[in-house]
N, C-alpha and C positions, 0 to 999 in steps of 0.2 A: 393723387392715393402719395406715391412715392415721394411726393414733397414733405408729408408727416412723420415720413420714416424716420425715425432716429438711429443717426449713425456709430456705430458699435467696433472699437479696435483692438486685440486683444493682441499682447505680447506675452510671449512664452520664455521663461528664465530655464535653464538645468537640461535636464536630461530626455530621453528619447519619451520614456514615460509620460512626462510631463506635456508633450505635444499630443500625446497619443489624449491624453485627458484634455485640454485646451482644443481640441480638435469637438472630443463628445460634447463638450461647454457649450460650444458656439451654436454646435447643430440644436441646440434647445432654447435658441432664441426664433420665434415665429419670421419669416420672411416677410409677412403681411407689414410687421410692425419694425422691423429692424433688417438697417443695409451695414452688411458687413465692406469693413474700410479696412486699409490699413496702416499699422502702427505709426507712420511717418507722418500723417495725414492728418487733418482737425475733426475731429470726432465731438459727440455730444455721450458716449461713455465711452472711457477704459478700461481696461479688464487686464491686470497683471498675474500672472500667475507664476508663483514664485518657487524658488528654491534655496536651502542655505544650507549645502554642503560644503561650500566654503565663507570667509568673509566677504569676497569678494563677491561671490552670488547676494548677499544682503548690501552692500553698496552700489551692485547694479541695477536692485530694486528700485532704492532709495533714488538714485539719479534717472532712472526711469521715469518716476512719480512728478520730478522736479519737470522734467522735459515736456509731461503731457500737459503739468500746469501753466509753463510757458505759451505752447502749443495752441493752448483752448481753455482758457482761466475760468469758465464758468464749465467746464464737463464735470459729470459725475464721475468720480475713481475708484476702482473696486479693487482689492488687494488680495488673493486667495493661494492655496497653497501651503506648501512647506513653512517659510519664515511667516505666514499669516498663522500659522497653528501653534511655531515655537514664540513667536514672538510678539502677539497682538499688540499688547500697549505702546509696544515701540513702534510699531506699521502705524498708530491711533495719535502717535504724537508728529508725527510729521503733517503740515499744514496741506491743507487738499484732501487729505483723502476722507472719501466718504465711509465707504463699506471696508471689513473686515473679516473674513467669512477664511475657517479651518479645511483641515483635508476632508471631511464629511459634507461639511456645509458646502462648500463650492459647488456641488452637482447640482444643487437647486438653488441658483442663484438668483434663478429668475423670479421664485417666492419673495424673495427680498428686495427686487427691484420697483415697488408699488411707489415708488415717488423717487424721481431722478432728479431732484432738485437739489442744491448743497446744503449739506446740513452744518449744521453751527457745531455738533458733535458726533464726532465717528462711529457709527453702529459696527459692534463686535459682535459675530457671532464664532465663535471656538471652544468645541467640547470636549468632554476629556473620553481620549482615545481608546481608552481600558474599557470602557462602560457600551463606547457604541461605535466602534470602530468595523464597518459593513466593507462587502466588494462594490464597485462601482465598474460597470462594465464600460472598454472604454476605446478605441481607436479613431485611430487619424484618416481623414478623407482629403481630397482636394489632390493629390499626386496623383498623376497617372500612372507613374513606376509604380510604387512602393505605399505598404500602408504600416504605422507602428501598432499594433495590435497587443493590448495589455491582458496579460496572465495571470499576472500574482499581483501581490502588495504588498507592504511592510516586510519586518524583518524579526528574525527571533537571534540576531547575532551579539549585538551589543558589543561589536567592536569598541573600543575604548576612546575611539576618535571622532565617530559616526553618531552624529545627531536624527537619521534616519527613524529608529524605531521612533523616537519619541515625537518624532512628526507624522509618522503612517500609522505606526501601531503595528500590531503582531502581523505575520506571516499569515497569508489568508490568498484563498482562491476559490471560484465559482466552480460549478462542474464542468465537465469537458463538455456537454455537448452544450451546453452556453457559448465557449470559446468557437466550438466546429459551427452553430449558428453565423457568428459572428464575422467567420472568414469566408461564408457562401455571400453574405452581404457584401463584403469586399469584393468577392470575387466577381460576384454582379454588377458592380461597378469599372469593371474589365482591367484593374489593378492586378499587375504579375506577381508581385513579391510583397511577402510577408515579414516586420522586423519583430520577433517578438518579443516584447517586453515585460518588463517587471523588475522591483527593487531586486528579488535574491530567485529569479526564475527557477533553478535549479531542486529549490525547496515546494516547489509546486507539488500540489497532491497532498500536502499537511492536514489542511482542513477538510480533504475529500476522501482520504483515502486511495488516491490515484498518483502516479508517478508525473513527470516532463518527458520520458521517454512514452509512456499509455499515451499522453495529450498526444504527442510530435506524430506516432500511430495513426492516431484519426485526423488529425491535418492533414495529410501527405494525401488523404483521398478527397479532399478537396479540390474539385472539377472546378480549371481556372486560374487556381493558381498554380507557379510553376518554380516560385523559390522560397524557401521559408530560409531566411534569414536567425540566428541567435545572435541575441546582443549582448550578453555577458554570463557569463557561467562561473560559479568558482571554483578553486581548484580540488577543493575536497567533495564537490556534487559533480563533475564531470565522470563519467562511468564507462566502464569500458562498455556497455550496450549500448549507449548514447555515441559512441565513437562508431564503432557498429554499423548502428543505423545511418550514420552519416556515408560512411563507406557505400553501404548497401541499397541508399535511396538518394538518387541527384539530386530529387527534390529538399531536402535537408543540405544546404551550402556548405564545402569544407573551409569553413570562417568561423572560428572562436578567438572571444575577445575573455582571457580571463586571468582575473587579479590577481599581481603581485602581490602589491604595499609595497615590500621587502624584501630583501634577499638574507637577510639575517635573522637567524633563529631567534636572538638575545628579544631583538626588535618584534619580530613576529607575536612573539609573547607579551610583549609589552601592547601590544596593539589588540590584543586576544583575537589572531586570527585565527583559523582551526587549521593549520595544514603549516608544512614544514617547509625548507628551501627545498629539500629531498622528493619532496612529494609533487612540488612546482615542476619542477626540472624532469620528473618520470612519467608526467600526463603529458608533458611537451614534446617528449622523448616517444610515449605511445601513439601520439596524433600523427607525428610526422613517419612514423614506419607503417601507417596503414594510410596516411594521405600525407605524400612526399610533399607536395606543393601547395597543402592545405595553408592558408592564412592566419597568421595567430596573431594576435595584440594584446598587451598586457599594461597594467595600471600600477604607476610606484610612487610612493611617497615619499621625497627627501627631505630631511631634517626633523624628521621626527624625535621628542625627547627622547634623551639617553641616546640619540647616534652618532656614535664617535666617527673617527674618519675611517677606520680598520671597519665597521660595522658598515658604510657607506661604501667603501671596497669590495667588500663580499656582495653587497649588491650588484653595484658594477659587474666584479666577474663573473656574477650569475648568469646575467644578462646578455655579456660579452660573448659566450659559451652558448648560448639557447638559440635557437634557431626561429628568434622570433622577426614577423614583417612589419611592426610599430610598436610605439611605444607612445603612453600618454603617463606626460612627467607633469605632479603636481607636489607644486610646495608646502608643504603642513602649515597649516591652517588652525590653530587655537580653535575648540569652538565650546560655548558655554556649556554648562552642564552636563560637561564627558567625562569620564576618569580619565582621560587624556592632561587636560586643563589641569588637573592636581600633580603633575607629575613632576620630576625634578630634572634635571639635565635640558633646560631648554639651549635651542642649539641658534647662533647667535644668524642674524640675517645673512651677511657676510660671505657667510659659509652655506647655507640654504642658497643661495643664488650660485653659487661656484658650483655646487654639486649639481644645480638644477641644468645649469648650461652644459657640463659633461654628460648627463645623461642625454638631451636633447641632441646633440652633439653623434651620440652611439646609433641614438634612434634613427637618424637621419643617413648614419653609413650603413644601418642595418635596413632601413627600409630600400636604398639602395637596390644593395646584394640581394636581396625576396625579388624585387623584377627584375634584374638581370639574370636570375635563375627561370625565370618565365619567358626570357626572351623564345621566340621561335614555338611554344604553343601554341594548339590551337586550341579554346576553348568559345562560351557564349558570354557576350556582353548585353545586359536591358539599358537601352539610351533612355536618355532623360529628356526632358521636354525643354530646359533652358538653354539658350542659346547665348554662347559664350565668346566672341570674340570672333565670329564667324565659325565655331566650333560646334557640332555636341559630341557629349559626354556620358560616361554610362561607368557601370562596376562589373569588373568579374565576379563568378560565384568566387574566388578568396579573395577578394576585395580590393582589387586592383582598378584607382580609378584610368580609364582611357579618354584619348581623345580622337575627332573624326571630322571632318570639316562637311560643316551643315548640310542635313537632307530632314526635310520636315516629315517626309515620310518613316523616319526611322523611329520616331520618338514611340516611346511605350514597348517595342518594340524588344523580345530578344533575336540576337544575330550572334550565328556562327563566324569565329573573329579568327588573323592568323597574329598574336602579340612579335610585333618585327624592332620595336627600341624605346627608349626613352626619349620624352621632347626636354627642350628647355624646361617646361614649366613644373618638369619632376610627372606627368603623365606618362603613359605607354601609349605609344603608336602602334595603329592595327590597319589590316586590310579584312575588308569581308569579303567573306568566302560565302558568295551564293548557292 
């Protein structure tokens, strides 16, 4: 019977939310009919779950399509997700694409796979989100250590540079009981850590009258899950209550990823962000007062239209003065159908590159300082199952990656360790405290 199975490969581009959704979609393929294979191998069906945050994400999708066509010329190729929602005709124009499904339709992909022969004309299903947006529960499986759990979708913020509201629709979430049920299913697989994901998870509860802290208070009661990690939260939605809850409940990890985007108030206004540089700085200060060793990361965009050298200097100085543990640096990428596309004051490419390199250097320095601050600390590590050059790796609660000589027995376990130093790889060297 296995000889009759169709080989299907999935490729996920973009965020943790996409990974959760791809995993859920893959589980909808009956095992008696389909065999899942790596995307690097020859398959009968390729499904690409796309991102469209930057033009680079769009390019990666187009490159993947061409790669799969070369790898398996007769394969059925389906493109789903954000890029497919925003630009279905653009994707359909790429030779070899058979099916394009938008944000909502992707979860019903099996309904559209009635025939797997190459199509002469690409089939497109991408509906207007304003009238059809719904919430599709999702979580990732297949990793023994952690699972990405989707708790919220869409966004009502309409930042001037962002296409996510166009790609995913309004902010929405399910009832807390639905999410708790999924967390219990994850726990039943032996997973120890859940990463809580969404587009704007701090906005959780808008469609049900709940709150994000209310959700966390229920989740921490789920037996078997020992860690809950918050993927990302807006500065204006990082509440005192959430910080206090993190302080009082060790299941909620002391790790906050807080988007900044710019440290200049003029640029934040042009971006239509809902906070100022002082609000961001105050939030970081508040976290550090309660949780001195908390891991705090930030996103920042360089080269936004209208950003002068002095505006960038404001961003650099704020980040330099703020006790962050890591940075994600993005070069501004103009997206179609956004307000920012029409703004004047475009920044030259060479200036964007210079600013990006400057912040990447700062990020490396701050990450090293944060690790040095943790030397000598006794903490816990959740070990992963991937063997890398004779080493096993894992993460501390405050998101420091560590390394240790490979021991199979450690896979998927949480162990008490002492952080002893920084290895040449940049990971921290540990000793087990049995």
